[in-house]
N, CA, C and O atoms as a Tripos MOL2 file, in Angstrom:
@<TRIPOS>MOLECULE
protein
  264   263    66     0     0
PROTEIN
NO_CHARGES

@<TRIPOS>ATOM
      1 N          42.4640   24.2470  -10.3620 N.3       1 MET1
      2 CA         42.0220   25.3070  -11.2140 C.3       1 MET1
      3 C          43.1740   26.2500  -11.5490 C.2       1 MET1
      4 O          43.3010   26.7230  -12.6780 O.2       1 MET1
      5 N          44.0090   26.5120  -10.5480 N.am      2 VAL2
      6 CA         45.1440   27.4090  -10.7580 C.3       2 VAL2
      7 C          46.0950   26.8170  -11.7960 C.2       2 VAL2
      8 O          46.6330   27.5360  -12.6380 O.2       2 VAL2
      9 N          46.2980   25.5030  -11.7300 N.am      3 GLY3
     10 CA         47.1980   24.8570  -12.6760 C.3       3 GLY3
     11 C          46.7390   25.0010  -14.1080 C.2       3 GLY3
     12 O          47.5410   25.2960  -14.9940 O.2       3 GLY3
     13 N          45.4590   24.7980  -14.3430 N.am      4 VAL4
     14 CA         44.9140   24.9100  -15.6990 C.3       4 VAL4
     15 C          45.0050   26.3460  -16.1970 C.2       4 VAL4
     16 O          45.3420   26.5820  -17.3570 O.2       4 VAL4
     17 N          44.7050   27.3040  -15.3240 N.am      5 ILE5
     18 CA         44.7520   28.7180  -15.7210 C.3       5 ILE5
     19 C          46.1760   29.1470  -16.0550 C.2       5 ILE5
     20 O          46.3920   29.8430  -17.0470 O.2       5 ILE5
     21 N          47.1470   28.7440  -15.2450 N.am      6 THR6
     22 CA         48.5290   29.1570  -15.5250 C.3       6 THR6
     23 C          49.0850   28.4730  -16.7580 C.2       6 THR6
     24 O          49.8800   29.0720  -17.4820 O.2       6 THR6
     25 N          48.6910   27.2390  -17.0170 N.am      7 ILE7
     26 CA         49.1400   26.5800  -18.2530 C.3       7 ILE7
     27 C          48.5380   27.2770  -19.4610 C.2       7 ILE7
     28 O          49.2250   27.5100  -20.4550 O.2       7 ILE7
     29 N          47.2600   27.6090  -19.3770 N.am      8 ALA8
     30 CA         46.6230   28.3410  -20.4790 C.3       8 ALA8
     31 C          47.2810   29.7110  -20.6520 C.2       8 ALA8
     32 O          47.4990   30.1640  -21.7760 O.2       8 ALA8
     33 N          47.5910   30.3600  -19.5460 N.am      9 GLY9
     34 CA         48.2690   31.6550  -19.6100 C.3       9 GLY9
     35 C          49.6480   31.5510  -20.2310 C.2       9 GLY9
     36 O          50.0840   32.4610  -20.9370 O.2       9 GLY9
     37 N          50.3360   30.4510  -19.9760 N.am     10 SER10
     38 CA         51.6710   30.2860  -20.5400 C.3      10 SER10
     39 C          51.6290   30.1760  -22.0630 C.2      10 SER10
     40 O          52.5970   30.5210  -22.7410 O.2      10 SER10
     41 N          50.5180   29.7010  -22.5910 N.am     11 LEU11
     42 CA         50.3730   29.6080  -24.0460 C.3      11 LEU11
     43 C          50.0760   30.9670  -24.6820 C.2      11 LEU11
     44 O          50.3250   31.1700  -25.8700 O.2      11 LEU11
     45 N          49.5520   31.8740  -23.8990 N.am     12 LEU12
     46 CA         49.1730   33.1860  -24.4250 C.3      12 LEU12
     47 C          50.2540   34.2520  -24.2640 C.2      12 LEU12
     48 O          50.2220   35.2750  -24.9480 O.2      12 LEU12
     49 N          51.2110   34.0210  -23.3650 N.am     13 VAL13
     50 CA         52.2640   35.0050  -23.0940 C.3      13 VAL13
     51 C          53.3550   34.8890  -24.1490 C.2      13 VAL13
     52 O          53.7920   33.7880  -24.4830 O.2      13 VAL13
     53 N          53.7920   36.0380  -24.6720 N.am     14 GLU14
     54 CA         54.8220   36.0280  -25.7130 C.3      14 GLU14
     55 C          56.2380   35.9430  -25.1500 C.2      14 GLU14
     56 O          57.1410   35.4440  -25.8230 O.2      14 GLU14
     57 N          56.4400   36.4190  -23.9360 N.am     15 ASN15
     58 CA         57.7560   36.3690  -23.3110 C.3      15 ASN15
     59 C          58.0850   34.9130  -22.9800 C.2      15 ASN15
     60 O          57.3410   34.2520  -22.2560 O.2      15 ASN15
     61 N          59.1910   34.4240  -23.5090 N.am     16 VAL16
     62 CA         59.5510   33.0190  -23.3720 C.3      16 VAL16
     63 C          59.8180   32.6350  -21.9100 C.2      16 VAL16
     64 O          59.3760   31.5790  -21.4580 O.2      16 VAL16
     65 N          60.5280   33.4770  -21.1840 N.am     17 MET17
     66 CA         60.8460   33.1540  -19.7920 C.3      17 MET17
     67 C          59.5860   33.1230  -18.9280 C.2      17 MET17
     68 O          59.4060   32.2040  -18.1290 O.2      17 MET17
     69 N          58.7300   34.1010  -19.0810 N.am     18 LEU18
     70 CA         57.4970   34.1470  -18.3160 C.3      18 LEU18
     71 C          56.5860   32.9830  -18.6940 C.2      18 LEU18
     72 O          55.9390   32.3920  -17.8290 O.2      18 LEU18
     73 N          56.5360   32.6560  -19.9720 N.am     19 SER19
     74 CA         55.7350   31.5320  -20.4410 C.3      19 SER19
     75 C          56.2300   30.2210  -19.8310 C.2      19 SER19
     76 O          55.4360   29.3830  -19.4030 O.2      19 SER19
     77 N          57.5510   30.0600  -19.7970 N.am     20 ALA20
     78 CA         58.1280   28.8400  -19.2210 C.3      20 ALA20
     79 C          57.8290   28.7480  -17.7250 C.2      20 ALA20
     80 O          57.4790   27.6810  -17.2220 O.2      20 ALA20
     81 N          57.9670   29.8610  -17.0240 N.am     21 LEU21
     82 CA         57.6870   29.8680  -15.5840 C.3      21 LEU21
     83 C          56.2200   29.5490  -15.3020 C.2      21 LEU21
     84 O          55.9160   28.7820  -14.3880 O.2      21 LEU21
     85 N          55.3200   30.1280  -16.0750 N.am     22 LEU22
     86 CA         53.8980   29.8380  -15.8920 C.3      22 LEU22
     87 C          53.5930   28.3700  -16.1810 C.2      22 LEU22
     88 O          52.8130   27.7400  -15.4680 O.2      22 LEU22
     89 N          54.2050   27.8380  -17.2180 N.am     23 GLY23
     90 CA         53.9840   26.4340  -17.5590 C.3      23 GLY23
     91 C          54.4890   25.4860  -16.4870 C.2      23 GLY23
     92 O          53.8120   24.5180  -16.1410 O.2      23 GLY23
     93 N          55.6640   25.7540  -15.9640 N.am     24 VAL24
     94 CA         56.2290   24.9050  -14.9090 C.3      24 VAL24
     95 C          55.3950   25.0100  -13.6330 C.2      24 VAL24
     96 O          55.1260   24.0020  -12.9790 O.2      24 VAL24
     97 N          54.9920   26.2170  -13.2860 N.am     25 PHE25
     98 CA         54.1590   26.3960  -12.0980 C.3      25 PHE25
     99 C          52.8210   25.6840  -12.2600 C.2      25 PHE25
    100 O          52.3460   25.0370  -11.3260 O.2      25 PHE25
    101 N          52.2120   25.7980  -13.4320 N.am     26 GLY26
    102 CA         50.9300   25.1480  -13.6780 C.3      26 GLY26
    103 C          51.0350   23.6320  -13.6150 C.2      26 GLY26
    104 O          50.1860   22.9700  -13.0170 O.2      26 GLY26
    105 N          52.0720   23.0860  -14.2290 N.am     27 ALA27
    106 CA         52.2670   21.6340  -14.2000 C.3      27 ALA27
    107 C          52.5320   21.1490  -12.7730 C.2      27 ALA27
    108 O          52.0400   20.0950  -12.3690 O.2      27 ALA27
    109 N          53.3060   21.9180  -12.0180 N.am     28 SER28
    110 CA         53.5750   21.5510  -10.6200 C.3      28 SER28
    111 C          52.2940   21.5720   -9.7920 C.2      28 SER28
    112 O          52.0970   20.7190   -8.9270 O.2      28 SER28
    113 N          51.4380   22.5300  -10.0530 N.am     29 SER29
    114 CA         50.1730   22.6130   -9.3210 C.3      29 SER29
    115 C          49.2960   21.4000   -9.6160 C.2      29 SER29
    116 O          48.6990   20.8220   -8.7070 O.2      29 SER29
    117 N          49.2220   21.0240  -10.8770 N.am     30 LEU30
    118 CA         48.4170   19.8540  -11.2420 C.3      30 LEU30
    119 C          49.0050   18.5730  -10.6520 C.2      30 LEU30
    120 O          48.2640   17.6950  -10.2100 O.2      30 LEU30
    121 N          50.3150   18.4650  -10.6460 N.am     31 TRP31
    122 CA         50.9800   17.2830  -10.1030 C.3      31 TRP31
    123 C          50.7050   17.1570   -8.6020 C.2      31 TRP31
    124 O          50.4750   16.0570   -8.0980 O.2      31 TRP31
    125 N          50.7310   18.2860   -7.8940 N.am     32 SER32
    126 CA         50.5460   18.2400   -6.4390 C.3      32 SER32
    127 C          49.1270   17.8150   -6.0620 C.2      32 SER32
    128 O          48.9290   17.2150   -5.0050 O.2      32 SER32
    129 N          48.1400   18.1130   -6.9030 N.am     33 ILE33
    130 CA         46.7730   17.6690   -6.6210 C.3      33 ILE33
    131 C          46.7190   16.1460   -6.6360 C.2      33 ILE33
    132 O          46.1270   15.5370   -5.7450 O.2      33 ILE33
    133 N          47.3280   15.5320   -7.6370 N.am     34 GLY34
    134 CA         47.3600   14.0680   -7.7120 C.3      34 GLY34
    135 C          48.1230   13.4580   -6.5550 C.2      34 GLY34
    136 O          47.7690   12.3880   -6.0600 O.2      34 GLY34
    137 N          49.1620   14.1350   -6.1320 N.am     35 GLU35
    138 CA         49.9730   13.6280   -5.0260 C.3      35 GLU35
    139 C          49.2000   13.6230   -3.7110 C.2      35 GLU35
    140 O          49.4160   12.7470   -2.8730 O.2      35 GLU35
    141 N          48.3070   14.5830   -3.5200 N.am     36 LEU36
    142 CA         47.4990   14.6070   -2.2960 C.3      36 LEU36
    143 C          46.6140   13.3660   -2.1980 C.2      36 LEU36
    144 O          46.4810   12.7780   -1.1250 O.2      36 LEU36
    145 N          46.0110   12.9700   -3.3150 N.am     37 PHE37
    146 CA         45.1760   11.7710   -3.3090 C.3      37 PHE37
    147 C          46.0230   10.5140   -3.0960 C.2      37 PHE37
    148 O          45.6050    9.5910   -2.3970 O.2      37 PHE37
    149 N          47.2120   10.4810   -3.6990 N.am     38 SER38
    150 CA         48.1120    9.3360   -3.5000 C.3      38 SER38
    151 C          48.5670    9.2410   -2.0500 C.2      38 SER38
    152 O          48.6700    8.1490   -1.4910 O.2      38 SER38
    153 N          48.8380   10.3900   -1.4500 N.am     39 GLN39
    154 CA         49.2710   10.4070   -0.0520 C.3      39 GLN39
    155 C          48.1720    9.8580    0.8560 C.2      39 GLN39
    156 O          48.4590    9.1000    1.7830 O.2      39 GLN39
    157 N          46.9410   10.2260    0.6030 N.am     40 LYS40
    158 CA         45.8350    9.7310    1.4120 C.3      40 LYS40
    159 C          45.7290    8.2120    1.3090 C.2      40 LYS40
    160 O          45.4760    7.5440    2.3110 O.2      40 LYS40
    161 N          45.9190    7.6590    0.1140 N.am     41 LYS41
    162 CA         45.8650    6.2060   -0.0690 C.3      41 LYS41
    163 C          47.0020    5.5140    0.6770 C.2      41 LYS41
    164 O          46.8040    4.4450    1.2560 O.2      41 LYS41
    165 N          48.1960    6.1190    0.6670 N.am     42 ARG42
    166 CA         49.3340    5.5210    1.3780 C.3      42 ARG42
    167 C          49.0820    5.4940    2.8800 C.2      42 ARG42
    168 O          49.4520    4.5310    3.5520 O.2      42 ARG42
    169 N          48.4590    6.5400    3.4110 N.am     43 VAL43
    170 CA         48.1490    6.5730    4.8410 C.3      43 VAL43
    171 C          47.1110    5.5210    5.1690 C.2      43 VAL43
    172 O          47.2300    4.8260    6.1790 O.2      43 VAL43
    173 N          46.0730    5.3910    4.3120 N.am     44 GLU44
    174 CA         45.0250    4.4000    4.5630 C.3      44 GLU44
    175 C          45.5660    2.9740    4.5190 C.2      44 GLU44
    176 O          45.0500    2.0920    5.2040 O.2      44 GLU44
    177 N          46.6070    2.7460    3.7130 N.am     45 LYS45
    178 CA         47.2200    1.4110    3.6470 C.3      45 LYS45
    179 C          48.1480    1.1610    4.8370 C.2      45 LYS45
    180 O          48.5660    0.0270    5.0750 O.2      45 LYS45
    181 N          48.4670    2.2150    5.5770 N.am     46 GLY46
    182 CA         49.3370    2.0630    6.7380 C.3      46 GLY46
    183 C          50.8070    2.2100    6.4250 C.2      46 GLY46
    184 O          51.6510    1.8810    7.2590 O.2      46 GLY46
    185 N          51.1300    2.6960    5.2460 N.am     47 TRP47
    186 CA         52.5350    2.8620    4.8730 C.3      47 TRP47
    187 C          53.1640    4.0840    5.5360 C.2      47 TRP47
    188 O          54.3750    4.1160    5.7550 O.2      47 TRP47
    189 N          52.3540    5.0830    5.8530 N.am     48 PHE48
    190 CA         52.8400    6.3070    6.4700 C.3      48 PHE48
    191 C          51.9150    6.6850    7.6240 C.2      48 PHE48
    192 O          50.7280    6.3600    7.5890 O.2      48 PHE48
    193 N          52.4340    7.3610    8.6410 N.am     49 PRO49
    194 CA         51.5760    7.7400    9.7690 C.3      49 PRO49
    195 C          50.6120    8.8560    9.3760 C.2      49 PRO49
    196 O          50.9330    9.7230    8.5640 O.2      49 PRO49
    197 N          49.4250    8.8090    9.9740 N.am     50 MET50
    198 CA         48.4450    9.8480    9.6790 C.3      50 MET50
    199 C          48.6120   11.0220   10.6310 C.2      50 MET50
    200 O          49.1590   10.8900   11.7260 O.2      50 MET50
    201 N          48.1360   12.1450   10.1920 N.am     51 ASN51
    202 CA         48.1230   13.3460   11.0100 C.3      51 ASN51
    203 C          46.9930   13.1920   12.0280 C.2      51 ASN51
    204 O          45.8370   13.0480   11.6280 O.2      51 ASN51
    205 N          47.2840   13.2180   13.3180 N.am     52 PRO52
    206 CA         46.2320   13.0290   14.3260 C.3      52 PRO52
    207 C          45.1130   14.0730   14.2350 C.2      52 PRO52
    208 O          43.9840   13.8030   14.6470 O.2      52 PRO52
    209 N          45.4080   15.2370   13.7110 N.am     53 LYS53
    210 CA         44.3900   16.2750   13.5750 C.3      53 LYS53
    211 C          43.4270   15.9770   12.4270 C.2      53 LYS53
    212 O          42.3620   16.5890   12.3450 O.2      53 LYS53
    213 N          43.7860   15.0430   11.5360 N.am     54 ARG54
    214 CA         42.9430   14.7250   10.3810 C.3      54 ARG54
    215 C          42.4710   13.2730   10.4080 C.2      54 ARG54
    216 O          42.1720   12.6890    9.3660 O.2      54 ARG54
    217 N          42.4090   12.7120   11.5800 N.am     55 GLU55
    218 CA         42.0250   11.3100   11.7240 C.3      55 GLU55
    219 C          40.6430   11.0330   11.1380 C.2      55 GLU55
    220 O          40.3990    9.9370   10.6340 O.2      55 GLU55
    221 N          39.7500   11.9940   11.1940 N.am     56 HIS56
    222 CA         38.3890   11.8180   10.6990 C.3      56 HIS56
    223 C          38.3150   11.7130    9.1690 C.2      56 HIS56
    224 O          37.2800   11.3170    8.6330 O.2      56 HIS56
    225 N          39.3960   12.0620    8.4610 N.am     57 GLU57
    226 CA         39.3890   12.0480    7.0040 C.3      57 GLU57
    227 C          39.7640   10.6880    6.4150 C.2      57 GLU57
    228 O          39.6600   10.4960    5.2040 O.2      57 GLU57
    229 N          40.1920    9.7540    7.2410 N.am     58 TYR58
    230 CA         40.6750    8.4710    6.7390 C.3      58 TYR58
    231 C          39.7190    7.3440    7.0740 C.2      58 TYR58
    232 O          39.0280    7.3810    8.0930 O.2      58 TYR58
    233 N          39.6830    6.3210    6.1900 N.am     59 ARG59
    234 CA         38.7990    5.1680    6.3730 C.3      59 ARG59
    235 C          39.5700    3.9820    6.9220 C.2      59 ARG59
    236 O          39.4110    2.8720    6.4130 O.2      59 ARG59
    237 N          40.3790    4.1670    7.9160 N.am     60 THR60
    238 CA         41.2010    3.0720    8.4160 C.3      60 THR60
    239 C          41.3210    3.1340    9.9350 C.2      60 THR60
    240 O          41.0880    4.1780   10.5430 O.2      60 THR60
    241 N          41.6830    2.0190   10.5320 N.am     61 GLU61
    242 CA         41.9070    1.9690   11.9700 C.3      61 GLU61
    243 C          43.3720    2.2660   12.2800 C.2      61 GLU61
    244 O          43.7410    2.3940   13.4470 O.2      61 GLU61
    245 N          44.2120    2.3770   11.2450 N.am     62 TYR62
    246 CA         45.6330    2.6240   11.4490 C.3      62 TYR62
    247 C          45.8370    3.9460   12.1680 C.2      62 TYR62
    248 O          45.1990    4.9450   11.8370 O.2      62 TYR62
    249 N          46.6950    3.9530   13.1170 N.am     63 GLY63
    250 CA         47.0650    5.1710   13.8130 C.3      63 GLY63
    251 C          46.2630    5.4500   15.0650 C.2      63 GLY63
    252 O          46.6300    6.3250   15.8500 O.2      63 GLY63
    253 N          45.1780    4.7290   15.2680 N.am     64 LYS64
    254 CA         44.3800    4.9480   16.4850 C.3      64 LYS64
    255 C          45.0330    4.2140   17.6500 C.2      64 LYS64
    256 O          45.5720    3.1200   17.4840 O.2      64 LYS64
    257 N          44.9800    4.8140   18.8000 N.am     65 LYS65
    258 CA         45.5780    4.2090   19.9810 C.3      65 LYS65
    259 C          44.7210    3.0530   20.4730 C.2      65 LYS65
    260 O          43.4920    3.1300   20.4860 O.2      65 LYS65
    261 N          45.3990    1.9720   20.8820 N.am     66 SER66
    262 CA         44.6460    0.8100   21.3690 C.3      66 SER66
    263 C          44.5150    0.8660   22.8630 C.2      66 SER66
    264 O          43.9130   -0.0240   23.4640 O.2      66 SER66
@<TRIPOS>BOND
     1     1     2 1
     2     2     3 1
     3     3     4 2
     4     3     5 am
     5     5     6 1
     6     6     7 1
     7     7     8 2
     8     7     9 am
     9     9    10 1
    10    10    11 1
    11    11    12 2
    12    11    13 am
    13    13    14 1
    14    14    15 1
    15    15    16 2
    16    15    17 am
    17    17    18 1
    18    18    19 1
    19    19    20 2
    20    19    21 am
    21    21    22 1
    22    22    23 1
    23    23    24 2
    24    23    25 am
    25    25    26 1
    26    26    27 1
    27    27    28 2
    28    27    29 am
    29    29    30 1
    30    30    31 1
    31    31    32 2
    32    31    33 am
    33    33    34 1
    34    34    35 1
    35    35    36 2
    36    35    37 am
    37    37    38 1
    38    38    39 1
    39    39    40 2
    40    39    41 am
    41    41    42 1
    42    42    43 1
    43    43    44 2
    44    43    45 am
    45    45    46 1
    46    46    47 1
    47    47    48 2
    48    47    49 am
    49    49    50 1
    50    50    51 1
    51    51    52 2
    52    51    53 am
    53    53    54 1
    54    54    55 1
    55    55    56 2
    56    55    57 am
    57    57    58 1
    58    58    59 1
    59    59    60 2
    60    59    61 am
    61    61    62 1
    62    62    63 1
    63    63    64 2
    64    63    65 am
    65    65    66 1
    66    66    67 1
    67    67    68 2
    68    67    69 am
    69    69    70 1
    70    70    71 1
    71    71    72 2
    72    71    73 am
    73    73    74 1
    74    74    75 1
    75    75    76 2
    76    75    77 am
    77    77    78 1
    78    78    79 1
    79    79    80 2
    80    79    81 am
    81    81    82 1
    82    82    83 1
    83    83    84 2
    84    83    85 am
    85    85    86 1
    86    86    87 1
    87    87    88 2
    88    87    89 am
    89    89    90 1
    90    90    91 1
    91    91    92 2
    92    91    93 am
    93    93    94 1
    94    94    95 1
    95    95    96 2
    96    95    97 am
    97    97    98 1
    98    98    99 1
    99    99   100 2
   100    99   101 am
   101   101   102 1
   102   102   103 1
   103   103   104 2
   104   103   105 am
   105   105   106 1
   106   106   107 1
   107   107   108 2
   108   107   109 am
   109   109   110 1
   110   110   111 1
   111   111   112 2
   112   111   113 am
   113   113   114 1
   114   114   115 1
   115   115   116 2
   116   115   117 am
   117   117   118 1
   118   118   119 1
   119   119   120 2
   120   119   121 am
   121   121   122 1
   122   122   123 1
   123   123   124 2
   124   123   125 am
   125   125   126 1
   126   126   127 1
   127   127   128 2
   128   127   129 am
   129   129   130 1
   130   130   131 1
   131   131   132 2
   132   131   133 am
   133   133   134 1
   134   134   135 1
   135   135   136 2
   136   135   137 am
   137   137   138 1
   138   138   139 1
   139   139   140 2
   140   139   141 am
   141   141   142 1
   142   142   143 1
   143   143   144 2
   144   143   145 am
   145   145   146 1
   146   146   147 1
   147   147   148 2
   148   147   149 am
   149   149   150 1
   150   150   151 1
   151   151   152 2
   152   151   153 am
   153   153   154 1
   154   154   155 1
   155   155   156 2
   156   155   157 am
   157   157   158 1
   158   158   159 1
   159   159   160 2
   160   159   161 am
   161   161   162 1
   162   162   163 1
   163   163   164 2
   164   163   165 am
   165   165   166 1
   166   166   167 1
   167   167   168 2
   168   167   169 am
   169   169   170 1
   170   170   171 1
   171   171   172 2
   172   171   173 am
   173   173   174 1
   174   174   175 1
   175   175   176 2
   176   175   177 am
   177   177   178 1
   178   178   179 1
   179   179   180 2
   180   179   181 am
   181   181   182 1
   182   182   183 1
   183   183   184 2
   184   183   185 am
   185   185   186 1
   186   186   187 1
   187   187   188 2
   188   187   189 am
   189   189   190 1
   190   190   191 1
   191   191   192 2
   192   191   193 am
   193   193   194 1
   194   194   195 1
   195   195   196 2
   196   195   197 am
   197   197   198 1
   198   198   199 1
   199   199   200 2
   200   199   201 am
   201   201   202 1
   202   202   203 1
   203   203   204 2
   204   203   205 am
   205   205   206 1
   206   206   207 1
   207   207   208 2
   208   207   209 am
   209   209   210 1
   210   210   211 1
   211   211   212 2
   212   211   213 am
   213   213   214 1
   214   214   215 1
   215   215   216 2
   216   215   217 am
   217   217   218 1
   218   218   219 1
   219   219   220 2
   220   219   221 am
   221   221   222 1
   222   222   223 1
   223   223   224 2
   224   223   225 am
   225   225   226 1
   226   226   227 1
   227   227   228 2
   228   227   229 am
   229   229   230 1
   230   230   231 1
   231   231   232 2
   232   231   233 am
   233   233   234 1
   234   234   235 1
   235   235   236 2
   236   235   237 am
   237   237   238 1
   238   238   239 1
   239   239   240 2
   240   239   241 am
   241   241   242 1
   242   242   243 1
   243   243   244 2
   244   243   245 am
   245   245   246 1
   246   246   247 1
   247   247   248 2
   248   247   249 am
   249   249   250 1
   250   250   251 1
   251   251   252 2
   252   251   253 am
   253   253   254 1
   254   254   255 1
   255   255   256 2
   256   255   257 am
   257   257   258 1
   258   258   259 1
   259   259   260 2
   260   259   261 am
   261   261   262 1
   262   262   263 1
   263   263   264 2
@<TRIPOS>SUBSTRUCTURE
     1 MET1         2 RESIDUE 1 A MET
     2 VAL2         6 RESIDUE 1 A VAL
     3 GLY3        10 RESIDUE 1 A GLY
     4 VAL4        14 RESIDUE 1 A VAL
     5 ILE5        18 RESIDUE 1 A ILE
     6 THR6        22 RESIDUE 1 A THR
     7 ILE7        26 RESIDUE 1 A ILE
     8 ALA8        30 RESIDUE 1 A ALA
     9 GLY9        34 RESIDUE 1 A GLY
    10 SER10       38 RESIDUE 1 A SER
    11 LEU11       42 RESIDUE 1 A LEU
    12 LEU12       46 RESIDUE 1 A LEU
    13 VAL13       50 RESIDUE 1 A VAL
    14 GLU14       54 RESIDUE 1 A GLU
    15 ASN15       58 RESIDUE 1 A ASN
    16 VAL16       62 RESIDUE 1 A VAL
    17 MET17       66 RESIDUE 1 A MET
    18 LEU18       70 RESIDUE 1 A LEU
    19 SER19       74 RESIDUE 1 A SER
    20 ALA20       78 RESIDUE 1 A ALA
    21 LEU21       82 RESIDUE 1 A LEU
    22 LEU22       86 RESIDUE 1 A LEU
    23 GLY23       90 RESIDUE 1 A GLY
    24 VAL24       94 RESIDUE 1 A VAL
    25 PHE25       98 RESIDUE 1 A PHE
    26 GLY26      102 RESIDUE 1 A GLY
    27 ALA27      106 RESIDUE 1 A ALA
    28 SER28      110 RESIDUE 1 A SER
    29 SER29      114 RESIDUE 1 A SER
    30 LEU30      118 RESIDUE 1 A LEU
    31 TRP31      122 RESIDUE 1 A TRP
    32 SER32      126 RESIDUE 1 A SER
    33 ILE33      130 RESIDUE 1 A ILE
    34 GLY34      134 RESIDUE 1 A GLY
    35 GLU35      138 RESIDUE 1 A GLU
    36 LEU36      142 RESIDUE 1 A LEU
    37 PHE37      146 RESIDUE 1 A PHE
    38 SER38      150 RESIDUE 1 A SER
    39 GLN39      154 RESIDUE 1 A GLN
    40 LYS40      158 RESIDUE 1 A LYS
    41 LYS41      162 RESIDUE 1 A LYS
    42 ARG42      166 RESIDUE 1 A ARG
    43 VAL43      170 RESIDUE 1 A VAL
    44 GLU44      174 RESIDUE 1 A GLU
    45 LYS45      178 RESIDUE 1 A LYS
    46 GLY46      182 RESIDUE 1 A GLY
    47 TRP47      186 RESIDUE 1 A TRP
    48 PHE48      190 RESIDUE 1 A PHE
    49 PRO49      194 RESIDUE 1 A PRO
    50 MET50      198 RESIDUE 1 A MET
    51 ASN51      202 RESIDUE 1 A ASN
    52 PRO52      206 RESIDUE 1 A PRO
    53 LYS53      210 RESIDUE 1 A LYS
    54 ARG54      214 RESIDUE 1 A ARG
    55 GLU55      218 RESIDUE 1 A GLU
    56 HIS56      222 RESIDUE 1 A HIS
    57 GLU57      226 RESIDUE 1 A GLU
    58 TYR58      230 RESIDUE 1 A TYR
    59 ARG59      234 RESIDUE 1 A ARG
    60 THR60      238 RESIDUE 1 A THR
    61 GLU61      242 RESIDUE 1 A GLU
    62 TYR62      246 RESIDUE 1 A TYR
    63 GLY63      250 RESIDUE 1 A GLY
    64 LYS64      254 RESIDUE 1 A LYS
    65 LYS65      258 RESIDUE 1 A LYS
    66 SER66      262 RESIDUE 1 A SER
């Protein structure tokens, strides 16, 4: 939500530097949301170790002690 609001705000601001900063921040926020979902998929595939405190969030047996 923050990403969409800051991108919209960047279109309304007349100051070029502030508009650019808002646009970059908004795009970065939107990009990071997608990256969180990609990271979860990589952990479920076993490519990266999972956080032991968030073991309940994953649908995989990877990372559990045998």
